C-alpha positions as CSV (number, residue, x, y, z in Angstrom):
1,M,60.5,179.3,241.1
2,T,58.7,182.0,243.0
3,G,58.6,185.6,241.9
4,P,59.8,186.9,238.6
5,S,62.1,184.6,236.6
6,P,65.7,185.6,236.7
7,V,67.0,187.2,233.5
8,L,70.3,185.8,232.2
9,L,72.6,187.3,229.7
10,V,74.6,184.9,227.5
11,A,77.4,186.2,225.3
12,D,79.2,183.8,222.9
13,D,80.3,184.2,219.3
14,D,79.5,180.5,218.7
15,Q,75.9,180.4,217.6
16,V,75.5,176.7,218.5
17,A,76.8,177.3,222.0
18,R,74.5,180.3,222.5
19,E,71.4,178.4,221.4
20,L,72.3,175.4,223.4
21,L,72.6,177.4,226.6
22,A,69.4,179.4,225.8
23,E,67.4,176.2,225.3
24,A,68.8,174.4,228.5
25,L,68.4,177.5,230.7
26,G,65.0,178.3,229.3
27,R,63.8,174.8,230.3
28,E,64.9,175.7,233.9
29,G,62.6,178.6,233.9
30,Y,65.1,181.4,233.3
31,R,64.6,184.2,230.8
32,V,67.7,184.3,228.5
33,R,68.9,187.2,226.3
34,L,71.6,186.4,223.8
35,A,74.6,188.4,222.5
36,A,76.8,187.3,219.6
37,G,79.9,189.2,220.9
38,G,81.3,191.4,223.7
39,E,80.2,194.7,222.4
40,E,76.6,193.5,221.9
41,C,76.7,192.1,225.4
42,L,77.6,195.5,226.8
43,R,74.9,197.2,224.8
44,L,72.3,194.9,226.3
45,A,73.6,195.3,229.8
46,A,73.4,199.1,229.4
47,A,69.8,198.9,228.4
48,E,68.4,196.2,230.6
49,H,68.9,194.8,234.1
50,F,70.2,191.2,234.4
51,D,70.6,188.8,237.3
52,M,73.6,187.0,235.9
53,A,75.8,186.8,232.8
54,L,77.6,183.9,231.2
55,V,80.4,185.2,228.9
56,D,82.7,183.4,226.6
57,L,86.4,184.1,227.2
58,R,87.4,184.4,223.5
59,M,85.3,186.6,221.2
60,P,86.7,188.5,218.2
61,D,85.5,192.0,219.1
62,L,86.0,192.1,222.9
63,D,87.2,189.2,225.0
64,G,85.5,187.9,228.1
65,L,87.8,189.5,230.5
66,G,87.3,192.9,228.8
67,V,83.6,192.4,229.0
68,L,83.9,191.4,232.7
69,K,85.7,194.6,233.6
70,R,83.3,196.9,231.7
71,L,80.2,195.1,233.0
72,A,81.5,195.9,236.5
73,K,81.0,199.6,235.7
74,I,77.6,199.1,234.0
75,Q,76.0,196.7,236.5
76,P,78.4,196.6,239.5
77,D,76.8,193.7,241.4
78,L,76.2,191.5,238.3
79,P,77.8,188.0,238.8
80,V,79.6,186.8,235.7
81,V,80.6,183.3,234.8
82,I,83.4,182.9,232.3
83,L,83.1,180.1,229.7
84,T,86.0,178.9,227.6
85,A,87.1,176.1,225.3
86,F,90.7,177.0,226.1
87,A,91.0,176.1,229.8
88,T,94.5,176.8,231.2
89,I,95.9,177.5,234.6
90,E,96.6,181.1,233.6
91,T,93.1,181.9,232.3
92,A,91.4,180.2,235.3
93,I,93.5,182.3,237.7
94,E,93.1,185.5,235.6
95,A,89.3,185.1,235.4
96,V,88.9,184.5,239.2
97,T,91.3,187.4,239.9
98,A,89.3,189.7,237.6
99,G,86.2,189.1,239.6
100,A,84.4,186.2,237.8
101,S,82.0,184.3,239.9
102,D,83.0,181.0,238.3
103,Y,84.9,179.5,235.4
104,L,83.5,176.7,233.3
105,S,85.1,174.8,230.4
106,K,83.6,173.7,227.1
107,P,82.2,171.4,225.9
108,F,79.4,172.1,228.3
109,R,78.2,169.7,230.8
110,M,74.6,170.9,231.2
111,E,74.1,169.6,234.8
112,E,77.2,171.6,235.8
113,I,75.9,174.7,234.0
114,K,72.6,174.4,235.8
115,I,74.2,173.9,239.2
116,V,76.6,176.9,238.7
117,V,73.7,179.2,237.6
118,R,71.5,178.2,240.5
119,R,74.4,178.5,243.0
120,T,75.4,181.9,241.7
121,L,71.8,183.3,241.8
122,D,71.3,181.9,245.3
123,A,74.5,183.6,246.5
124,R,73.4,186.9,244.9
125,R,70.0,186.6,246.6
126,L,71.5,186.0,250.0
127,T,73.8,189.0,249.6
128,R,70.9,191.3,248.8
129,E,68.8,189.9,251.7
130,N,71.7,190.5,254.0
131,L,72.0,194.1,252.8
132,Q,68.2,194.6,253.1
133,F,68.3,193.1,256.6
134,R,71.1,195.5,257.7
135,Q,69.3,198.5,256.2
136,E,66.1,197.6,258.1
137,L,68.1,197.2,261.3
138,R,69.8,200.5,260.8
139,A,66.4,202.2,260.2
140,R,64.8,200.5,263.2
141,Y,67.6,200.5,265.8
142,G,70.3,202.9,264.4
143,F,73.2,200.4,264.2
144,E,75.3,203.1,262.7
145,T,78.6,201.9,264.2
146,L,78.4,198.3,263.0
147,V,79.6,198.2,259.4
148,G,79.5,195.2,257.1
149,Q,77.3,193.2,254.7
150,S,79.1,189.8,254.9
151,H,77.3,186.7,256.0
152,Q,79.0,186.8,259.4
153,M,77.9,190.4,260.1
154,A,74.3,189.7,258.9
155,E,74.2,186.9,261.5
156,I,75.4,189.3,264.2
157,Y,72.8,191.9,263.3
158,K,70.1,189.2,263.7
159,L,71.4,188.1,267.1
160,V,71.6,191.7,268.3
161,A,68.1,192.3,267.2
162,R,66.8,189.2,269.0
163,V,68.6,189.6,272.3
164,A,68.3,193.4,272.6
165,S,64.7,193.3,274.0
166,L,65.6,190.6,276.5
167,E,67.3,191.0,279.9
168,T,69.6,188.0,279.4
169,T,73.3,188.2,279.9
170,V,75.3,188.2,276.6
171,L,78.9,187.0,276.1
172,I,80.7,188.5,273.1
173,Q,83.8,186.6,271.9
174,G,86.4,187.7,269.4
175,E,90.0,188.7,268.8
176,T,91.3,192.0,270.0
177,G,90.2,194.8,267.7
178,T,87.2,193.1,266.1
179,G,84.6,195.5,267.5
180,K,83.2,193.6,270.5
181,E,82.4,196.9,272.3
182,L,80.5,198.2,269.3
183,V,78.4,195.0,269.3
184,A,77.7,195.6,273.1
185,R,76.8,199.2,272.4
186,A,74.4,198.1,269.6
187,I,72.7,195.7,272.0
188,H,72.3,198.6,274.5
189,D,71.1,201.1,271.9
190,A,68.5,198.7,270.6
191,S,67.1,197.8,274.0
192,A,64.6,199.5,276.4
193,R,67.7,200.6,278.4
194,A,68.9,202.8,275.5
195,G,68.3,206.1,277.4
196,R,70.2,204.9,280.5
197,P,74.0,204.7,281.0
198,F,76.3,202.4,279.0
199,V,79.3,201.9,281.2
200,V,82.5,200.3,280.0
201,V,84.7,198.4,282.4
202,D,88.1,197.2,281.2
203,C,88.8,194.2,283.4
204,A,92.5,194.1,282.3
205,A,93.3,197.8,282.9
206,L,93.0,198.1,286.7
207,P,95.1,196.4,289.4
208,E,93.3,193.9,291.6
209,T,93.7,196.1,294.7
210,L,91.6,198.9,293.0
211,F,89.3,196.9,290.8
212,E,86.9,195.6,293.5
213,S,86.3,199.1,294.7
214,E,85.9,200.4,291.2
215,L,83.4,197.8,290.2
216,F,81.4,197.4,293.5
217,G,82.1,200.7,295.2
218,H,83.1,201.2,298.8
219,E,81.9,202.5,302.1
220,R,83.6,205.3,304.1
221,G,86.5,204.0,306.0
222,A,86.7,200.7,304.1
223,F,90.4,201.3,303.5
224,T,93.0,204.0,303.9
225,G,92.0,207.0,301.8
226,A,88.3,206.0,301.7
227,F,87.1,209.3,303.2
228,A,83.6,209.0,301.7
229,A,81.3,206.3,300.4
230,R,81.4,205.9,296.7
231,R,79.3,204.1,294.2
232,G,81.0,201.6,291.9
233,L,80.6,201.2,288.2
234,L,77.9,198.6,288.5
235,E,75.8,201.0,290.5
236,T,76.6,203.8,288.1
237,S,75.1,201.6,285.4
238,A,71.8,201.4,287.2
239,G,68.9,201.1,284.7
240,G,71.4,200.7,281.9
241,T,74.1,198.3,280.7
242,C,77.5,197.5,282.1
243,F,80.0,196.2,279.6
244,L,82.7,194.1,281.2
245,D,85.5,193.9,278.6
246,E,88.1,191.2,278.9
247,I,86.2,189.4,281.6
248,G,88.6,186.5,281.4
249,E,91.2,188.6,283.3
250,L,89.1,188.7,286.5
251,T,90.7,187.1,289.5
252,A,88.9,184.2,291.3
253,P,87.6,186.3,294.2
254,L,86.2,188.9,291.9
255,Q,84.6,186.2,289.8
256,A,82.8,184.8,292.9
257,K,81.6,188.3,293.8
258,L,80.3,189.1,290.3
259,L,78.5,185.7,290.1
260,R,76.7,186.5,293.4
261,T,75.7,189.9,292.0
262,L,74.3,188.4,288.8
263,Q,72.4,185.7,290.7
264,E,70.9,187.9,293.4
265,R,70.8,191.2,291.5
266,T,72.3,192.9,294.6
267,L,75.9,193.9,295.5
268,R,77.9,194.7,298.6
269,R,80.3,197.6,298.5
270,V,83.8,197.1,299.9
271,G,83.6,197.5,303.6
272,G,79.8,197.3,303.6
273,N,77.4,194.6,304.9
274,D,74.1,195.7,303.5
275,P,73.0,194.3,300.1
276,I,72.2,197.0,297.6
277,P,69.7,196.2,294.8
278,V,71.1,196.9,291.4
279,D,69.1,196.9,288.1
280,V,71.7,196.5,285.4
281,R,72.2,194.3,282.4
282,V,75.6,192.8,282.1
283,V,77.2,192.2,278.7
284,A,80.7,190.6,278.9
285,A,83.4,190.2,276.3
286,T,86.6,188.2,276.0
287,N,89.4,187.4,273.5
288,H,90.0,184.1,275.4
289,D,88.3,180.8,274.9
290,L,86.4,180.9,278.2
291,R,85.1,177.3,277.8
292,K,88.7,176.1,277.6
293,L,89.8,178.4,280.4
294,A,87.0,177.1,282.6
295,A,88.0,173.5,281.8
296,E,91.5,174.2,282.8
297,G,90.4,175.8,286.1
298,G,91.3,179.4,285.1
299,F,87.7,180.6,285.2
300,R,84.7,179.6,287.3
301,D,82.4,177.1,285.6
302,D,79.3,178.5,287.2
303,L,80.2,182.1,286.2
304,Y,80.9,180.9,282.6
305,Y,77.5,179.3,282.3
306,R,75.9,182.3,283.8
307,L,77.5,184.6,281.2
308,N,77.2,182.2,278.3
309,V,73.4,182.4,278.0
310,V,73.7,183.9,274.6
311,T,77.1,184.1,272.8
312,I,77.9,186.3,269.9
313,T,81.2,185.6,268.1
314,V,82.7,188.5,266.2
315,P,84.8,187.2,263.3
316,P,88.3,188.5,262.6
317,L,88.6,190.9,259.7
318,R,90.6,188.4,257.6
319,E,87.5,186.1,257.6
320,R,85.2,188.8,256.3
321,S,87.4,190.5,253.8
322,S,84.4,191.5,251.7
323,D,83.6,194.1,254.4
324,I,87.0,195.8,254.1
325,P,86.0,198.3,251.3
326,L,82.9,199.2,253.3
327,L,84.8,199.7,256.5
328,A,87.5,201.7,254.7
329,Q,84.9,204.0,253.2
330,H,83.2,204.4,256.5
331,F,86.5,205.5,258.2
332,L,87.3,207.8,255.3
333,E,83.9,209.6,255.8
334,T,84.3,209.6,259.6
335,F,87.8,211.3,259.5
336,A,86.6,213.7,256.9
337,H,83.7,214.8,259.1
338,R,85.9,215.0,262.1
339,T,88.4,217.2,260.4
340,E,85.8,219.1,258.3
341,R,87.7,218.2,255.1
342,P,86.5,216.6,251.8
343,V,86.2,212.8,251.8
344,K,89.4,211.3,250.3
345,R,89.1,208.5,247.8
346,L,90.9,205.2,247.6
347,A,92.5,204.2,244.3
348,P,91.6,200.7,243.1
349,E,95.2,199.6,243.8
350,A,94.8,200.8,247.4
351,F,91.5,198.9,247.8
352,A,93.3,195.8,246.5
353,L,96.2,196.4,249.0
354,L,93.8,196.6,251.9
355,V,91.8,193.5,250.9
356,A,95.0,191.4,250.5
357,Y,96.4,192.3,253.9
358,H,96.0,189.8,256.8
359,W,94.9,192.4,259.5
360,P,96.3,190.9,262.7
361,G,94.9,194.0,264.5
362,N,91.5,193.6,262.9
363,V,89.1,196.5,262.5
364,R,91.0,198.7,264.9
365,E,94.2,198.3,262.9
366,L,92.3,199.1,259.7
367,E,90.9,202.3,261.3
368,N,94.4,203.3,262.4
369,V,95.8,202.7,259.0
370,I,93.1,204.8,257.3
371,E,93.5,207.6,259.8
372,R,97.3,207.6,259.3
373,A,96.9,207.7,255.5
374,V,94.3,210.5,255.6
375,A,96.6,212.6,257.9
376,L,99.8,212.1,255.9
377,S,98.6,212.2,252.3
378,S,98.5,215.5,250.5
379,S,96.5,214.0,247.6
380,E,92.7,213.6,247.4
381,T,93.2,210.0,246.3
382,L,95.0,207.6,248.6
383,L,97.5,205.4,246.8
384,P,99.4,202.3,248.0
385,D,102.4,204.4,248.9
386,D,100.2,206.3,251.5
387,F,100.0,203.1,253.6
388,P,102.5,201.5,256.0
389,P,105.3,199.4,254.5
390,Q,104.0,196.1,256.1
391,L,100.8,196.3,253.9
392,R,102.8,196.6,250.7
393,E,105.3,194.0,251.7
394,E,102.6,191.4,252.4
395,S,100.7,192.1,249.2
396,G,104.0,192.1,247.2
397,R,104.9,188.6,248.1
398,T,104.8,186.3,245.1
399,P,101.6,184.2,245.4
400,R,102.0,180.4,245.4
401,L,100.7,179.2,242.0
402,P,99.9,175.7,240.8
403,A,102.4,173.9,238.7
404,A,102.3,174.3,234.9
405,G,100.6,171.6,232.9
406,M,97.8,170.9,235.3
407,T,94.3,170.0,234.1
408,L,91.3,172.3,234.9
409,E,90.2,169.8,237.6
410,E,93.6,170.0,239.2
411,V,93.4,173.8,239.1
412,K,90.0,173.7,240.8
413,R,91.5,171.3,243.5
414,W,94.4,173.8,244.0
415,Y,92.0,176.7,244.3
416,V,89.7,175.1,246.8
417,N,92.7,174.2,249.0
418,K,94.1,177.7,248.6
419,V,90.8,179.3,249.7
420,L,90.5,176.9,252.6
421,E,94.0,177.9,253.7
422,E,93.2,181.6,253.4
423,A,90.1,181.0,255.5
424,G,92.3,179.6,258.3
425,G,90.7,176.2,257.9
426,N,87.2,177.6,258.5
427,K,85.1,175.4,256.2
428,L,82.0,177.6,256.5
429,R,84.0,180.7,255.5
430,A,85.8,178.9,252.7
431,A,82.5,177.6,251.3
432,E,81.1,181.2,251.3
433,L,84.2,182.5,249.5
434,L,83.8,179.6,246.9
435,G,80.1,180.3,246.4
436,I,79.1,176.8,247.4
437,D,77.3,175.4,250.5
438,R,79.2,173.7,253.2
439,R,78.0,170.2,252.3
440,T,79.3,170.6,248.8
441,L,82.7,171.6,250.2
442,Y,82.7,168.6,252.5
443,R,82.0,166.3,249.5
444,I,84.9,167.9,247.5
445,L,87.3,167.4,250.4
446,E,86.2,163.9,251.0
447,R,86.7,163.1,247.3
448,Q,90.2,164.6,247.4
449,A,91.0,162.6,250.5
450,T,89.8,159.4,248.7
451,E,91.9,160.2,245.7
452,D,94.9,160.9,247.8
453,E,94.5,157.5,249.6
454,G,94.1,155.8,246.2
């Protein structure tokens, strides 16, 4: 172990269990503080910083769930593992729902305890590193418009920082409303072109008859109504960045002309013959699968490869639900500043409502929902009733629960599959939500498949 040894807080009214955990974890190099009950656990947490807590579910003075809720106020980012000799479906679900990092049953299997402790501490370290990395990027580049501390957003910050100083073309992929333009603007703002124009071109907004002239410009007399020569948006972007949004909507002729511009770094205006040098960085975005579109003949292969030098994929909001509270708070502050009113607060039930919703419209939908709630609510605290009915309807649906009488192993199996389903089958995201690495998840799924075949 490098650096200071992590400090663990163990709360259990069973003296034998406490001492057993202290001995086993001490041998692993951790420093362990012991509490004989829930109240003592809270007193220690109020007086000393801990890296993790292991708390027994049933204690006479204050039970584990009560400790868990109060620890969240004393040390908000403290991961807590619940321990119990009374493993049931209800307690497993209740512990996870209340915010426990994990749930382990007695009698202890020491190898499992060690793995869970190591995994929990690793997850906490990565979260802190991601936060630190984002803060450094914000201080260095001013990424004020990109909000999020999830693993996926941390990867985007790293990619933006790496490609910003280069002149390479960047392709940004993601569903509508995920914030592709914000990523493009962050690349521009972090580059040497930051003081020059950032021009947005919506490839889906203009009819083909006008688009070529808008993008490449035209000479006088090029067509009826062209009374004077005019620069196009690519020329307007000179020295800066041109963001081509929804590039998958370009027609074949325009794709060919754009490819020539990217290759030769010159363009020809409509009705013109002379090549005009153009110094512009192109960042493109799409909500289509361009690779698939190219394979099907709907997009030029050569342009796809020209654009796909570096690809940044912006995840949908449902795959980074841990960022929803941060985004909601960001929008609350933005609207308060815009209207010169005090910042409204979100009630805990409102936060839960936002996190539970599927967000088909992604970050843009969340922004609109927050703006609507701020505008219509007369209270300083936003409650579930301040949000559109579809949010309450989705969160109000009865969750699918496992059957009664299942063993703890069966509950774990059910929970893994439920998380995988909620992650849309994305194993990397599911592993992150479960607090395990991807290889471990693959082994769990392989074991399940073997058991099903047996």
